C-alpha positions in Angstrom: 116.8 106.6 78.5 113.6 104.5 78.5 111.4 103.8 75.5 108.2 105.7 75.1 106.1 102.9 76.5 108.3 102.7 79.6 108.1 106.4 80.1 104.2 106.0 79.8 104.3 103.5 82.6 106.3 105.9 84.8 103.9 108.6 84.0 100.9 106.5 84.9 102.3 105.7 88.2 103.4 109.2 89.1 100.0 110.7 87.8 98.0 108.0 89.6 99.7 108.8 92.9 99.4 112.5 92.6 95.8 112.4 91.0 94.4 109.9 93.5 95.4 111.9 96.6 92.3 113.0 98.6 89.8 111.4 96.2 87.1 108.9 97.1 87.7 105.2 97.1 85.9 104.7 93.8 88.1 107.4 92.1 91.2 105.9 93.6 90.2 102.5 92.2 89.8 103.9 88.8 93.2 105.6 88.9 94.5 102.3 89.9 92.8 100.4 87.1 94.2 102.8 84.5 97.7 102.6 85.9 97.4 98.8 86.0 96.2 98.9 82.3 99.4 100.8 81.2 101.5 98.4 83.4 100.2 95.2 82.0 99.9 96.0 78.2 103.2 96.4 76.3 103.4 99.1 73.6 100.8 101.6 75.3 101.9 105.3 75.0 98.9 107.1 76.4 95.4 106.3 77.9 92.5 108.6 78.5 89.1 108.4 79.7 86.8 111.1 78.2 83.1 112.0 79.3 80.4 112.0 76.8 80.7 115.7 76.4 84.4 115.5 75.7 86.0 116.4 79.1 89.0 114.6 80.2 88.3 112.4 83.4 91.5 110.3 83.7 94.8 109.9 81.9 98.1 108.2 82.1 99.7 111.5 81.2 102.6 110.1 79.3 103.2 113.4 77.4 106.5 113.3 79.4 108.2 111.3 76.7 111.8 112.4 76.1 112.1 114.9 73.3 114.8 112.7 71.8 112.2 110.1 71.3 110.1 112.4 69.1 112.6 114.8 67.7 112.5 113.1 64.1 108.8 113.0 64.0 106.6 115.7 62.4 105.0 118.3 64.7 101.4 117.6 65.9 99.6 115.8 68.6 101.9 113.6 70.4 99.7 111.6 72.6 99.6 113.9 75.6 96.4 113.6 77.7 94.8 116.8 76.3 95.6 115.8 72.7 94.3 112.3 73.1 91.1 113.4 74.8 90.3 115.8 71.9 91.0 113.0 69.3 89.1 110.5 71.2 86.0 112.8 71.6 86.0 113.7 67.9 86.4 110.1 66.8 83.8 109.0 69.1 81.3 111.7 67.6 82.2 110.8 64.1 81.6 107.0 64.5 78.4 107.6 66.5 77.0 109.7 63.6 78.1 107.1 61.1 76.4 104.2 63.2 73.1 106.2 63.1 73.3 106.9 59.4 73.9 103.2 58.8 71.4 102.0 61.5 74.3 100.0 62.9 73.3 100.3 66.6 75.8 101.3 69.3 79.5 101.7 68.6 81.6 99.2 70.6 85.0 99.8 69.5 87.0 101.8 66.9 90.5 100.9 65.8 92.7 103.2 63.6 96.0 101.6 62.4 98.6 104.1 61.2 102.2 103.7 60.0 103.6 105.1 63.3 101.1 104.1 65.7 97.6 102.6 66.6 94.5 104.2 68.1 91.8 102.4 69.9 88.5 103.8 71.2 86.0 101.9 73.3 82.6 102.9 74.6 81.8 102.7 78.3 78.4 102.0 79.4 77.7 105.5 80.8 78.6 107.2 77.5 82.3 107.9 78.3 85.1 106.7 76.2 88.3 104.9 76.7 91.0 106.0 74.3 94.4 104.2 73.9 97.4 105.4 71.7 99.8 102.6 71.2 102.8 101.7 69.1 102.3 100.3 65.6 103.7 96.9 66.6 101.4 96.4 69.6 99.4 93.2 69.9 95.9 94.6 69.0 94.0 91.5 70.6 95.9 92.0 74.0 95.1 95.7 73.8 91.5 95.1 73.0 91.1 92.5 75.8 92.6 94.6 78.7 90.6 97.7 77.3 87.3 95.6 77.6 88.3 94.6 81.2 88.7 98.3 82.0 85.4 99.3 80.4 83.6 96.5 82.2 84.9 97.5 85.8 84.6 101.3 85.1 81.2 101.1 83.7 79.7 100.0 87.0 81.2 102.9 89.1 81.1 105.9 86.7 78.2 107.7 88.3 77.5 111.4 87.5 79.0 112.3 90.9 82.3 110.3 90.2 82.5 111.9 86.8 82.3 115.4 88.4 84.9 114.4 91.1 87.3 113.1 88.5 86.8 116.2 86.3 87.6 118.5 89.3 90.7 116.6 90.2 92.0 117.0 86.5 91.2 120.8 86.6 93.0 121.0 90.0 96.2 119.5 88.5 96.2 121.6 85.5 98.9 124.3 85.1 96.1 126.9 84.4 94.5 126.2 87.7 97.7 126.6 89.5 98.5 130.0 87.8 95.1 131.3 88.7 95.5 130.4 92.3 99.0 132.0 92.5 98.1 135.3 90.8 96.4 137.7 93.3 93.7 140.0 92.1 95.0 143.5 91.9 92.5 146.3 92.5 92.0 148.7 89.5 93.3 152.2 90.7 90.7 155.0 90.5 91.4 158.0 88.2 91.3 161.7 89.4 88.2 162.3 87.4 86.4 159.2 88.6 87.3 159.8 92.3 86.2 163.5 92.1 83.1 163.1 90.0 80.7 163.0 93.0 82.4 166.0 94.7 81.9 168.0 91.5 78.4 166.9 91.2 77.4 167.8 94.8 79.0 171.3 94.5 76.6 172.0 91.6 
């Protein structure tokens, strides 16, 4: 059984290959950059790119960490892509509001150190956010350096069209989208009163 960070790397490779299928070259490049980030930085558990309105655009999807690795931990967000996107969006809004109240200018990076993990959020030039959930013993300077590299490269290509394409690809891979596609629409049967109402009316 691999460690959570090793499982994250496997998830990033699998998700990148599946998610990049049929996408534009720019979208495939972003998937590759995210998978490369998880590969090169030790201690990363989950990575997500969230749009300015809180929608998930990219993720390493390392929520496939074995149950044994988290069985002795309290229930709650475990770093899955959906959980991390929600946390990153909320934290981004909170720090942006704090910066406005303090006249501090734009928020470049936020770091939260916890007893069982670390959370990093970095702004991308288009207003999106890069969020990283890492182990508590990760090298914070290395994480911040590689996050800055990703932000610099992603900021040049994250156009509104590319954000829309990435969002659609995430929705297409979600279990909800698959269940909707597989369940056919069943026509509602007409009752006897409904089917005969016009006949009664015409007889009158």
